[in-house]
mmCIF file of the N, C-alpha and C atoms, coordinates in Angstrom:
data_MODEL
# 
_entry.id   MODEL 
# 
loop_
_atom_site.group_PDB 
_atom_site.id 
_atom_site.type_symbol 
_atom_site.label_atom_id 
_atom_site.label_alt_id 
_atom_site.label_comp_id 
_atom_site.label_asym_id 
_atom_site.label_entity_id 
_atom_site.label_seq_id 
_atom_site.pdbx_PDB_ins_code 
_atom_site.Cartn_x 
_atom_site.Cartn_y 
_atom_site.Cartn_z 
_atom_site.occupancy 
_atom_site.B_iso_or_equiv 
_atom_site.pdbx_formal_charge 
_atom_site.auth_seq_id 
_atom_site.auth_comp_id 
_atom_site.auth_asym_id 
_atom_site.auth_atom_id 
_atom_site.pdbx_PDB_model_num 
ATOM 1   N N  . UNK A 1 1  ? 105.955 139.093 108.293 1.00 0.00 ? 1  UNK A N  1 
ATOM 2   C CA . UNK A 1 1  ? 107.178 139.061 109.060 1.00 0.00 ? 1  UNK A CA 1 
ATOM 3   C C  . UNK A 1 1  ? 107.553 137.593 109.285 1.00 0.00 ? 1  UNK A C  1 
ATOM 4   N N  . UNK A 1 2  ? 108.843 137.253 109.104 1.00 0.00 ? 2  UNK A N  1 
ATOM 5   C CA . UNK A 1 2  ? 109.305 135.885 109.312 1.00 0.00 ? 2  UNK A CA 1 
ATOM 6   C C  . UNK A 1 2  ? 109.303 135.544 110.801 1.00 0.00 ? 2  UNK A C  1 
ATOM 7   N N  . UNK A 1 3  ? 108.902 134.307 111.100 1.00 0.00 ? 3  UNK A N  1 
ATOM 8   C CA . UNK A 1 3  ? 108.968 133.833 112.477 1.00 0.00 ? 3  UNK A CA 1 
ATOM 9   C C  . UNK A 1 3  ? 110.401 133.399 112.779 1.00 0.00 ? 3  UNK A C  1 
ATOM 10  N N  . UNK A 1 4  ? 110.857 133.685 113.966 1.00 0.00 ? 4  UNK A N  1 
ATOM 11  C CA . UNK A 1 4  ? 112.175 133.243 114.407 1.00 0.00 ? 4  UNK A CA 1 
ATOM 12  C C  . UNK A 1 4  ? 112.003 131.835 114.953 1.00 0.00 ? 4  UNK A C  1 
ATOM 13  N N  . UNK A 1 5  ? 112.737 130.880 114.366 1.00 0.00 ? 5  UNK A N  1 
ATOM 14  C CA . UNK A 1 5  ? 112.536 129.459 114.677 1.00 0.00 ? 5  UNK A CA 1 
ATOM 15  C C  . UNK A 1 5  ? 112.634 129.166 116.170 1.00 0.00 ? 5  UNK A C  1 
ATOM 16  N N  . UNK A 1 6  ? 113.642 129.714 116.843 1.00 0.00 ? 6  UNK A N  1 
ATOM 17  C CA . UNK A 1 6  ? 113.813 129.400 118.266 1.00 0.00 ? 6  UNK A CA 1 
ATOM 18  C C  . UNK A 1 6  ? 112.687 129.969 119.127 1.00 0.00 ? 6  UNK A C  1 
ATOM 19  N N  . UNK A 1 7  ? 111.976 130.990 118.613 1.00 0.00 ? 7  UNK A N  1 
ATOM 20  C CA . UNK A 1 7  ? 110.847 131.540 119.356 1.00 0.00 ? 7  UNK A CA 1 
ATOM 21  C C  . UNK A 1 7  ? 109.613 130.658 119.231 1.00 0.00 ? 7  UNK A C  1 
ATOM 22  N N  . UNK A 1 8  ? 109.622 129.736 118.285 1.00 0.00 ? 8  UNK A N  1 
ATOM 23  C CA . UNK A 1 8  ? 108.479 128.844 118.062 1.00 0.00 ? 8  UNK A CA 1 
ATOM 24  C C  . UNK A 1 8  ? 108.578 127.564 118.894 1.00 0.00 ? 8  UNK A C  1 
ATOM 25  N N  . UNK A 1 9  ? 109.703 127.349 119.562 1.00 0.00 ? 9  UNK A N  1 
ATOM 26  C CA . UNK A 1 9  ? 109.898 126.152 120.384 1.00 0.00 ? 9  UNK A CA 1 
ATOM 27  C C  . UNK A 1 9  ? 109.239 126.369 121.739 1.00 0.00 ? 9  UNK A C  1 
ATOM 28  N N  . UNK A 1 10 ? 108.499 125.369 122.202 1.00 0.00 ? 10 UNK A N  1 
ATOM 29  C CA . UNK A 1 10 ? 107.918 125.433 123.543 1.00 0.00 ? 10 UNK A CA 1 
ATOM 30  C C  . UNK A 1 10 ? 108.998 124.993 124.529 1.00 0.00 ? 10 UNK A C  1 
ATOM 31  N N  . UNK A 1 11 ? 109.733 125.953 125.049 1.00 0.00 ? 11 UNK A N  1 
ATOM 32  C CA . UNK A 1 11 ? 110.870 125.663 125.913 1.00 0.00 ? 11 UNK A CA 1 
ATOM 33  C C  . UNK A 1 11 ? 110.455 125.021 127.231 1.00 0.00 ? 11 UNK A C  1 
ATOM 34  N N  . UNK A 1 12 ? 109.181 125.145 127.607 1.00 0.00 ? 12 UNK A N  1 
ATOM 35  C CA . UNK A 1 12 ? 108.728 124.536 128.856 1.00 0.00 ? 12 UNK A CA 1 
ATOM 36  C C  . UNK A 1 12 ? 108.672 123.020 128.754 1.00 0.00 ? 12 UNK A C  1 
ATOM 37  N N  . UNK A 1 13 ? 108.708 122.479 127.537 1.00 0.00 ? 13 UNK A N  1 
ATOM 38  C CA . UNK A 1 13 ? 108.636 121.029 127.344 1.00 0.00 ? 13 UNK A CA 1 
ATOM 39  C C  . UNK A 1 13 ? 110.004 120.379 127.159 1.00 0.00 ? 13 UNK A C  1 
ATOM 40  N N  . UNK A 1 14 ? 111.055 121.195 127.016 1.00 0.00 ? 14 UNK A N  1 
ATOM 41  C CA . UNK A 1 14 ? 112.391 120.636 126.808 1.00 0.00 ? 14 UNK A CA 1 
ATOM 42  C C  . UNK A 1 14 ? 112.971 120.141 128.130 1.00 0.00 ? 14 UNK A C  1 
ATOM 43  N N  . UNK A 1 15 ? 113.485 118.925 128.096 1.00 0.00 ? 15 UNK A N  1 
ATOM 44  C CA . UNK A 1 15 ? 114.154 118.360 129.261 1.00 0.00 ? 15 UNK A CA 1 
ATOM 45  C C  . UNK A 1 15 ? 115.634 118.724 129.213 1.00 0.00 ? 15 UNK A C  1 
ATOM 46  N N  . UNK A 1 16 ? 116.330 118.620 130.345 1.00 0.00 ? 16 UNK A N  1 
ATOM 47  C CA . UNK A 1 16 ? 117.768 118.876 130.317 1.00 0.00 ? 16 UNK A CA 1 
ATOM 48  C C  . UNK A 1 16 ? 118.465 117.991 129.285 1.00 0.00 ? 16 UNK A C  1 
ATOM 49  N N  . UNK A 1 17 ? 119.404 118.576 128.570 1.00 0.00 ? 17 UNK A N  1 
ATOM 50  C CA . UNK A 1 17 ? 120.135 117.855 127.537 1.00 0.00 ? 17 UNK A CA 1 
ATOM 51  C C  . UNK A 1 17 ? 120.812 118.832 126.603 1.00 0.00 ? 17 UNK A C  1 
ATOM 52  N N  . UNK A 1 18 ? 121.407 118.302 125.549 1.00 0.00 ? 18 UNK A N  1 
ATOM 53  C CA . UNK A 1 18 ? 122.067 119.133 124.538 1.00 0.00 ? 18 UNK A CA 1 
ATOM 54  C C  . UNK A 1 18 ? 121.295 118.990 123.240 1.00 0.00 ? 18 UNK A C  1 
ATOM 55  N N  . UNK A 1 19 ? 120.852 120.110 122.698 1.00 0.00 ? 19 UNK A N  1 
ATOM 56  C CA . UNK A 1 19 ? 120.050 120.138 121.481 1.00 0.00 ? 19 UNK A CA 1 
ATOM 57  C C  . UNK A 1 19 ? 120.738 120.996 120.429 1.00 0.00 ? 19 UNK A C  1 
ATOM 58  N N  . UNK A 1 20 ? 120.558 120.652 119.167 1.00 0.00 ? 20 UNK A N  1 
ATOM 59  C CA . UNK A 1 20 ? 120.993 121.541 118.088 1.00 0.00 ? 20 UNK A CA 1 
ATOM 60  C C  . UNK A 1 20 ? 119.865 122.535 117.878 1.00 0.00 ? 20 UNK A C  1 
ATOM 61  N N  . UNK A 1 21 ? 120.158 123.790 118.108 1.00 0.00 ? 21 UNK A N  1 
ATOM 62  C CA . UNK A 1 21 ? 119.162 124.844 117.978 1.00 0.00 ? 21 UNK A CA 1 
ATOM 63  C C  . UNK A 1 21 ? 118.998 125.271 116.526 1.00 0.00 ? 21 UNK A C  1 
ATOM 64  N N  . UNK A 1 22 ? 120.130 125.419 115.826 1.00 0.00 ? 22 UNK A N  1 
ATOM 65  C CA . UNK A 1 22 ? 120.081 125.804 114.412 1.00 0.00 ? 22 UNK A CA 1 
ATOM 66  C C  . UNK A 1 22 ? 121.423 125.535 113.755 1.00 0.00 ? 22 UNK A C  1 
ATOM 67  N N  . UNK A 1 23 ? 121.375 125.416 112.441 1.00 0.00 ? 23 UNK A N  1 
ATOM 68  C CA . UNK A 1 23 ? 122.586 125.245 111.640 1.00 0.00 ? 23 UNK A CA 1 
ATOM 69  C C  . UNK A 1 23 ? 122.545 126.288 110.533 1.00 0.00 ? 23 UNK A C  1 
ATOM 70  N N  . UNK A 1 24 ? 123.577 127.119 110.489 1.00 0.00 ? 24 UNK A N  1 
ATOM 71  C CA . UNK A 1 24 ? 123.704 128.167 109.472 1.00 0.00 ? 24 UNK A CA 1 
ATOM 72  C C  . UNK A 1 24 ? 125.022 127.949 108.737 1.00 0.00 ? 24 UNK A C  1 
ATOM 73  N N  . UNK A 1 25 ? 124.962 127.225 107.627 1.00 0.00 ? 25 UNK A N  1 
ATOM 74  C CA . UNK A 1 25 ? 126.191 126.925 106.893 1.00 0.00 ? 25 UNK A CA 1 
ATOM 75  C C  . UNK A 1 25 ? 127.084 126.037 107.735 1.00 0.00 ? 25 UNK A C  1 
ATOM 76  N N  . UNK A 1 26 ? 128.293 126.532 108.056 1.00 0.00 ? 26 UNK A N  1 
ATOM 77  C CA . UNK A 1 26 ? 129.189 125.732 108.881 1.00 0.00 ? 26 UNK A CA 1 
ATOM 78  C C  . UNK A 1 26 ? 129.189 126.176 110.341 1.00 0.00 ? 26 UNK A C  1 
ATOM 79  N N  . UNK A 1 27 ? 128.154 126.911 110.749 1.00 0.00 ? 27 UNK A N  1 
ATOM 80  C CA . UNK A 1 27 ? 128.013 127.326 112.146 1.00 0.00 ? 27 UNK A CA 1 
ATOM 81  C C  . UNK A 1 27 ? 126.822 126.586 112.750 1.00 0.00 ? 27 UNK A C  1 
ATOM 82  N N  . UNK A 1 28 ? 127.078 125.880 113.845 1.00 0.00 ? 28 UNK A N  1 
ATOM 83  C CA . UNK A 1 28 ? 126.025 125.154 114.550 1.00 0.00 ? 28 UNK A CA 1 
ATOM 84  C C  . UNK A 1 28 ? 125.826 125.797 115.912 1.00 0.00 ? 28 UNK A C  1 
ATOM 85  N N  . UNK A 1 29 ? 124.574 126.081 116.248 1.00 0.00 ? 29 UNK A N  1 
ATOM 86  C CA . UNK A 1 29 ? 124.230 126.640 117.545 1.00 0.00 ? 29 UNK A CA 1 
ATOM 87  C C  . UNK A 1 29 ? 123.606 125.538 118.389 1.00 0.00 ? 29 UNK A C  1 
ATOM 88  N N  . UNK A 1 30 ? 124.192 125.318 119.566 1.00 0.00 ? 30 UNK A N  1 
ATOM 89  C CA . UNK A 1 30 ? 123.695 124.293 120.480 1.00 0.00 ? 30 UNK A CA 1 
ATOM 90  C C  . UNK A 1 30 ? 122.944 124.943 121.630 1.00 0.00 ? 30 UNK A C  1 
ATOM 91  N N  . UNK A 1 31 ? 121.925 124.274 122.101 1.00 0.00 ? 31 UNK A N  1 
ATOM 92  C CA . UNK A 1 31 ? 121.158 124.692 123.268 1.00 0.00 ? 31 UNK A CA 1 
ATOM 93  C C  . UNK A 1 31 ? 121.472 123.667 124.348 1.00 0.00 ? 31 UNK A C  1 
ATOM 94  N N  . UNK A 1 32 ? 122.165 124.097 125.387 1.00 0.00 ? 32 UNK A N  1 
ATOM 95  C CA . UNK A 1 32 ? 122.527 123.200 126.481 1.00 0.00 ? 32 UNK A CA 1 
ATOM 96  C C  . UNK A 1 32 ? 121.586 123.486 127.645 1.00 0.00 ? 32 UNK A C  1 
ATOM 97  N N  . UNK A 1 33 ? 120.696 122.553 127.903 1.00 0.00 ? 33 UNK A N  1 
ATOM 98  C CA . UNK A 1 33 ? 119.707 122.706 128.972 1.00 0.00 ? 33 UNK A CA 1 
ATOM 99  C C  . UNK A 1 33 ? 120.191 121.996 130.227 1.00 0.00 ? 33 UNK A C  1 
ATOM 100 N N  . UNK A 1 34 ? 120.437 122.750 131.291 1.00 0.00 ? 34 UNK A N  1 
ATOM 101 C CA . UNK A 1 34 ? 120.893 122.146 132.538 1.00 0.00 ? 34 UNK A CA 1 
ATOM 102 C C  . UNK A 1 34 ? 119.750 121.937 133.521 1.00 0.00 ? 34 UNK A C  1 
ATOM 103 N N  . UNK A 1 35 ? 118.674 122.651 133.325 1.00 0.00 ? 35 UNK A N  1 
ATOM 104 C CA . UNK A 1 35 ? 117.485 122.555 134.180 1.00 0.00 ? 35 UNK A CA 1 
ATOM 105 C C  . UNK A 1 35 ? 116.249 122.752 133.313 1.00 0.00 ? 35 UNK A C  1 
ATOM 106 N N  . UNK A 1 36 ? 115.105 122.372 133.846 1.00 0.00 ? 36 UNK A N  1 
ATOM 107 C CA . UNK A 1 36 ? 113.847 122.667 133.159 1.00 0.00 ? 36 UNK A CA 1 
ATOM 108 C C  . UNK A 1 36 ? 113.532 124.138 133.386 1.00 0.00 ? 36 UNK A C  1 
ATOM 109 N N  . UNK A 1 37 ? 113.054 124.843 132.361 1.00 0.00 ? 37 UNK A N  1 
ATOM 110 C CA . UNK A 1 37 ? 112.762 126.270 132.518 1.00 0.00 ? 37 UNK A CA 1 
ATOM 111 C C  . UNK A 1 37 ? 111.638 126.522 133.522 1.00 0.00 ? 37 UNK A C  1 
ATOM 112 N N  . UNK A 1 38 ? 111.808 127.545 134.312 1.00 0.00 ? 38 UNK A N  1 
ATOM 113 C CA . UNK A 1 38 ? 110.790 128.027 135.248 1.00 0.00 ? 38 UNK A CA 1 
ATOM 114 C C  . UNK A 1 38 ? 110.363 126.993 136.279 1.00 0.00 ? 38 UNK A C  1 
ATOM 115 N N  . UNK A 1 39 ? 111.259 126.055 136.594 1.00 0.00 ? 39 UNK A N  1 
ATOM 116 C CA . UNK A 1 39 ? 110.964 125.037 137.607 1.00 0.00 ? 39 UNK A CA 1 
ATOM 117 C C  . UNK A 1 39 ? 112.172 124.935 138.540 1.00 0.00 ? 39 UNK A C  1 
ATOM 118 N N  . UNK A 1 40 ? 111.922 124.953 139.840 1.00 0.00 ? 40 UNK A N  1 
ATOM 119 C CA . UNK A 1 40 ? 113.046 124.779 140.755 1.00 0.00 ? 40 UNK A CA 1 
ATOM 120 C C  . UNK A 1 40 ? 113.602 123.362 140.660 1.00 0.00 ? 40 UNK A C  1 
ATOM 121 N N  . UNK A 1 41 ? 114.840 123.145 141.037 1.00 0.00 ? 41 UNK A N  1 
ATOM 122 C CA . UNK A 1 41 ? 115.778 124.119 141.587 1.00 0.00 ? 41 UNK A CA 1 
ATOM 123 C C  . UNK A 1 41 ? 116.366 124.990 140.479 1.00 0.00 ? 41 UNK A C  1 
ATOM 124 N N  . UNK A 1 42 ? 116.518 126.266 140.771 1.00 0.00 ? 42 UNK A N  1 
ATOM 125 C CA . UNK A 1 42 ? 117.045 127.209 139.800 1.00 0.00 ? 42 UNK A CA 1 
ATOM 126 C C  . UNK A 1 42 ? 118.567 127.276 139.902 1.00 0.00 ? 42 UNK A C  1 
ATOM 127 N N  . UNK A 1 43 ? 119.207 127.657 138.814 1.00 0.00 ? 43 UNK A N  1 
ATOM 128 C CA . UNK A 1 43 ? 120.655 127.863 138.823 1.00 0.00 ? 43 UNK A CA 1 
ATOM 129 C C  . UNK A 1 43 ? 120.897 129.331 139.166 1.00 0.00 ? 43 UNK A C  1 
ATOM 130 N N  . UNK A 1 44 ? 121.704 129.557 140.168 1.00 0.00 ? 44 UNK A N  1 
ATOM 131 C CA . UNK A 1 44 ? 121.985 130.926 140.604 1.00 0.00 ? 44 UNK A CA 1 
ATOM 132 C C  . UNK A 1 44 ? 122.766 131.678 139.524 1.00 0.00 ? 44 UNK A C  1 
ATOM 133 N N  . UNK A 1 45 ? 122.498 132.970 139.411 1.00 0.00 ? 45 UNK A N  1 
ATOM 134 C CA . UNK A 1 45 ? 123.171 133.803 138.411 1.00 0.00 ? 45 UNK A CA 1 
ATOM 135 C C  . UNK A 1 45 ? 124.693 133.743 138.564 1.00 0.00 ? 45 UNK A C  1 
ATOM 136 N N  . UNK A 1 46 ? 125.237 133.827 139.782 1.00 0.00 ? 46 UNK A N  1 
ATOM 137 C CA . UNK A 1 46 ? 126.698 133.717 139.897 1.00 0.00 ? 46 UNK A CA 1 
ATOM 138 C C  . UNK A 1 46 ? 127.233 132.374 139.377 1.00 0.00 ? 46 UNK A C  1 
ATOM 139 N N  . UNK A 1 47 ? 126.468 131.311 139.547 1.00 0.00 ? 47 UNK A N  1 
ATOM 140 C CA . UNK A 1 47 ? 126.900 130.005 139.030 1.00 0.00 ? 47 UNK A CA 1 
ATOM 141 C C  . UNK A 1 47 ? 126.936 130.023 137.507 1.00 0.00 ? 47 UNK A C  1 
ATOM 142 N N  . UNK A 1 48 ? 125.925 130.607 136.875 1.00 0.00 ? 48 UNK A N  1 
ATOM 143 C CA . UNK A 1 48 ? 125.913 130.709 135.413 1.00 0.00 ? 48 UNK A CA 1 
ATOM 144 C C  . UNK A 1 48 ? 127.085 131.548 134.915 1.00 0.00 ? 48 UNK A C  1 
ATOM 145 N N  . UNK A 1 49 ? 127.376 132.615 135.632 1.00 0.00 ? 49 UNK A N  1 
ATOM 146 C CA . UNK A 1 49 ? 128.489 133.480 135.244 1.00 0.00 ? 49 UNK A CA 1 
ATOM 147 C C  . UNK A 1 49 ? 129.813 132.718 135.354 1.00 0.00 ? 49 UNK A C  1 
ATOM 148 N N  . UNK A 1 50 ? 129.952 131.909 136.390 1.00 0.00 ? 50 UNK A N  1 
ATOM 149 C CA . UNK A 1 50 ? 131.155 131.086 136.547 1.00 0.00 ? 50 UNK A CA 1 
ATOM 150 C C  . UNK A 1 50 ? 131.277 130.078 135.415 1.00 0.00 ? 50 UNK A C  1 
ATOM 151 N N  . UNK A 1 51 ? 130.164 129.414 135.068 1.00 0.00 ? 51 UNK A N  1 
ATOM 152 C CA . UNK A 1 51 ? 130.163 128.452 133.959 1.00 0.00 ? 51 UNK A CA 1 
ATOM 153 C C  . UNK A 1 51 ? 130.597 129.140 132.669 1.00 0.00 ? 51 UNK A C  1 
ATOM 154 N N  . UNK A 1 52 ? 130.073 130.340 132.437 1.00 0.00 ? 52 UNK A N  1 
ATOM 155 C CA . UNK A 1 52 ? 130.425 131.096 131.233 1.00 0.00 ? 52 UNK A CA 1 
ATOM 156 C C  . UNK A 1 52 ? 131.934 131.333 131.164 1.00 0.00 ? 52 UNK A C  1 
ATOM 157 N N  . UNK A 1 53 ? 132.523 131.780 132.263 1.00 0.00 ? 53 UNK A N  1 
ATOM 158 C CA . UNK A 1 53 ? 133.954 132.087 132.257 1.00 0.00 ? 53 UNK A CA 1 
ATOM 159 C C  . UNK A 1 53 ? 134.815 130.832 132.183 1.00 0.00 ? 53 UNK A C  1 
ATOM 160 N N  . UNK A 1 54 ? 134.421 129.778 132.875 1.00 0.00 ? 54 UNK A N  1 
ATOM 161 C CA . UNK A 1 54 ? 135.189 128.531 132.809 1.00 0.00 ? 54 UNK A CA 1 
ATOM 162 C C  . UNK A 1 54 ? 135.195 127.964 131.399 1.00 0.00 ? 54 UNK A C  1 
ATOM 163 N N  . UNK A 1 55 ? 134.014 127.940 130.760 1.00 0.00 ? 55 UNK A N  1 
ATOM 164 C CA . UNK A 1 55 ? 133.954 127.388 129.411 1.00 0.00 ? 55 UNK A CA 1 
ATOM 165 C C  . UNK A 1 55 ? 134.709 128.269 128.423 1.00 0.00 ? 55 UNK A C  1 
ATOM 166 N N  . UNK A 1 56 ? 134.548 129.580 128.545 1.00 0.00 ? 56 UNK A N  1 
ATOM 167 C CA . UNK A 1 56 ? 135.244 130.489 127.624 1.00 0.00 ? 56 UNK A CA 1 
ATOM 168 C C  . UNK A 1 56 ? 136.755 130.315 127.742 1.00 0.00 ? 56 UNK A C  1 
ATOM 169 N N  . UNK A 1 57 ? 137.253 130.198 128.970 1.00 0.00 ? 57 UNK A N  1 
ATOM 170 C CA . UNK A 1 57 ? 138.690 130.008 129.171 1.00 0.00 ? 57 UNK A CA 1 
ATOM 171 C C  . UNK A 1 57 ? 139.143 128.676 128.591 1.00 0.00 ? 57 UNK A C  1 
ATOM 172 N N  . UNK A 1 58 ? 138.367 127.621 128.852 1.00 0.00 ? 58 UNK A N  1 
ATOM 173 C CA . UNK A 1 58 ? 138.700 126.305 128.305 1.00 0.00 ? 58 UNK A CA 1 
ATOM 174 C C  . UNK A 1 58 ? 138.698 126.333 126.778 1.00 0.00 ? 58 UNK A C  1 
ATOM 175 N N  . UNK A 1 59 ? 137.609 126.848 126.197 1.00 0.00 ? 59 UNK A N  1 
ATOM 176 C CA . UNK A 1 59 ? 137.453 126.824 124.738 1.00 0.00 ? 59 UNK A CA 1 
ATOM 177 C C  . UNK A 1 59 ? 138.542 127.632 124.039 1.00 0.00 ? 59 UNK A C  1 
ATOM 178 N N  . UNK A 1 60 ? 138.892 128.776 124.604 1.00 0.00 ? 60 UNK A N  1 
ATOM 179 C CA . UNK A 1 60 ? 139.888 129.643 123.961 1.00 0.00 ? 60 UNK A CA 1 
ATOM 180 C C  . UNK A 1 60 ? 141.315 129.137 124.127 1.00 0.00 ? 60 UNK A C  1 
ATOM 181 N N  . UNK A 1 61 ? 141.492 128.120 124.953 1.00 0.00 ? 61 UNK A N  1 
ATOM 182 C CA . UNK A 1 61 ? 142.822 127.543 125.158 1.00 0.00 ? 61 UNK A CA 1 
ATOM 183 C C  . UNK A 1 61 ? 142.877 126.075 124.751 1.00 0.00 ? 61 UNK A C  1 
ATOM 184 N N  . UNK A 1 62 ? 141.909 125.645 123.977 1.00 0.00 ? 62 UNK A N  1 
ATOM 185 C CA . UNK A 1 62 ? 141.848 124.242 123.572 1.00 0.00 ? 62 UNK A CA 1 
ATOM 186 C C  . UNK A 1 62 ? 142.077 124.107 122.069 1.00 0.00 ? 62 UNK A C  1 
ATOM 187 N N  . UNK A 1 63 ? 142.084 122.877 121.616 1.00 0.00 ? 63 UNK A N  1 
ATOM 188 C CA . UNK A 1 63 ? 142.221 122.611 120.181 1.00 0.00 ? 63 UNK A CA 1 
ATOM 189 C C  . UNK A 1 63 ? 141.024 123.149 119.397 1.00 0.00 ? 63 UNK A C  1 
ATOM 190 N N  . UNK A 1 64 ? 139.936 123.484 120.083 1.00 0.00 ? 64 UNK A N  1 
ATOM 191 C CA . UNK A 1 64 ? 138.724 123.978 119.428 1.00 0.00 ? 64 UNK A CA 1 
ATOM 192 C C  . UNK A 1 64 ? 138.675 125.503 119.341 1.00 0.00 ? 64 UNK A C  1 
ATOM 193 N N  . UNK A 1 65 ? 139.733 126.179 119.783 1.00 0.00 ? 65 UNK A N  1 
ATOM 194 C CA . UNK A 1 65 ? 139.697 127.643 119.901 1.00 0.00 ? 65 UNK A CA 1 
ATOM 195 C C  . UNK A 1 65 ? 139.344 128.368 118.611 1.00 0.00 ? 65 UNK A C  1 
ATOM 196 N N  . UNK A 1 66 ? 139.670 127.809 117.464 1.00 0.00 ? 66 UNK A N  1 
ATOM 197 C CA . UNK A 1 66 ? 139.341 128.463 116.196 1.00 0.00 ? 66 UNK A CA 1 
ATOM 198 C C  . UNK A 1 66 ? 137.958 128.076 115.682 1.00 0.00 ? 66 UNK A C  1 
ATOM 199 N N  . UNK A 1 67 ? 137.274 127.193 116.409 1.00 0.00 ? 67 UNK A N  1 
ATOM 200 C CA . UNK A 1 67 ? 135.958 126.720 115.967 1.00 0.00 ? 67 UNK A CA 1 
ATOM 201 C C  . UNK A 1 67 ? 134.812 127.239 116.824 1.00 0.00 ? 67 UNK A C  1 
ATOM 202 N N  . UNK A 1 68 ? 135.114 127.746 118.016 1.00 0.00 ? 68 UNK A N  1 
ATOM 203 C CA . UNK A 1 68 ? 134.072 128.245 118.915 1.00 0.00 ? 68 UNK A CA 1 
ATOM 204 C C  . UNK A 1 68 ? 133.938 129.744 118.718 1.00 0.00 ? 68 UNK A C  1 
ATOM 205 N N  . UNK A 1 69 ? 132.718 130.181 118.410 1.00 0.00 ? 69 UNK A N  1 
ATOM 206 C CA . UNK A 1 69 ? 132.480 131.603 118.193 1.00 0.00 ? 69 UNK A CA 1 
ATOM 207 C C  . UNK A 1 69 ? 131.998 132.277 119.469 1.00 0.00 ? 69 UNK A C  1 
ATOM 208 N N  . UNK A 1 70 ? 131.116 131.599 120.197 1.00 0.00 ? 70 UNK A N  1 
ATOM 209 C CA . UNK A 1 70 ? 130.495 132.229 121.360 1.00 0.00 ? 70 UNK A CA 1 
ATOM 210 C C  . UNK A 1 70 ? 129.950 131.165 122.288 1.00 0.00 ? 70 UNK A C  1 
ATOM 211 N N  . UNK A 1 71 ? 129.986 131.439 123.577 1.00 0.00 ? 71 UNK A N  1 
ATOM 212 C CA . UNK A 1 71 ? 129.331 130.596 124.571 1.00 0.00 ? 71 UNK A CA 1 
ATOM 213 C C  . UNK A 1 71 ? 128.668 131.512 125.568 1.00 0.00 ? 71 UNK A C  1 
ATOM 214 N N  . UNK A 1 72 ? 127.373 131.405 125.710 1.00 0.00 ? 72 UNK A N  1 
ATOM 215 C CA . UNK A 1 72 ? 126.648 132.241 126.656 1.00 0.00 ? 72 UNK A CA 1 
ATOM 216 C C  . UNK A 1 72 ? 125.518 131.461 127.289 1.00 0.00 ? 72 UNK A C  1 
ATOM 217 N N  . UNK A 1 73 ? 125.680 131.078 128.566 1.00 0.00 ? 73 UNK A N  1 
ATOM 218 C CA . UNK A 1 73 ? 124.608 130.340 129.222 1.00 0.00 ? 73 UNK A CA 1 
ATOM 219 C C  . UNK A 1 73 ? 123.398 131.230 129.452 1.00 0.00 ? 73 UNK A C  1 
ATOM 220 N N  . UNK A 1 74 ? 122.244 130.621 129.357 1.00 0.00 ? 74 UNK A N  1 
ATOM 221 C CA . UNK A 1 74 ? 120.996 131.337 129.605 1.00 0.00 ? 74 UNK A CA 1 
ATOM 222 C C  . UNK A 1 74 ? 120.215 130.542 130.634 1.00 0.00 ? 74 UNK A C  1 
ATOM 223 N N  . UNK A 1 75 ? 119.488 131.203 131.438 1.00 0.00 ? 75 UNK A N  1 
ATOM 224 C CA . UNK A 1 75 ? 118.712 130.448 132.404 1.00 0.00 ? 75 UNK A CA 1 
ATOM 225 C C  . UNK A 1 75 ? 118.150 131.347 133.433 1.00 0.00 ? 75 UNK A C  1 
# 
């Protein structure tokens, strides 16, 4: 069975920042880390949901609207 590349990353060692998670042809997946995983202070779920909606609204109404496929914060 093939290993999934993102499952092989030790996410506990990643510091906050923007990382390229994978590149598939002309699609690039970014990992935006706002906090260290499993370490306080935690980001509240309602805050993540707000970030998701703000970015989606911005992206779908910007010059990048035809280039953004998906935005989903995780945390």
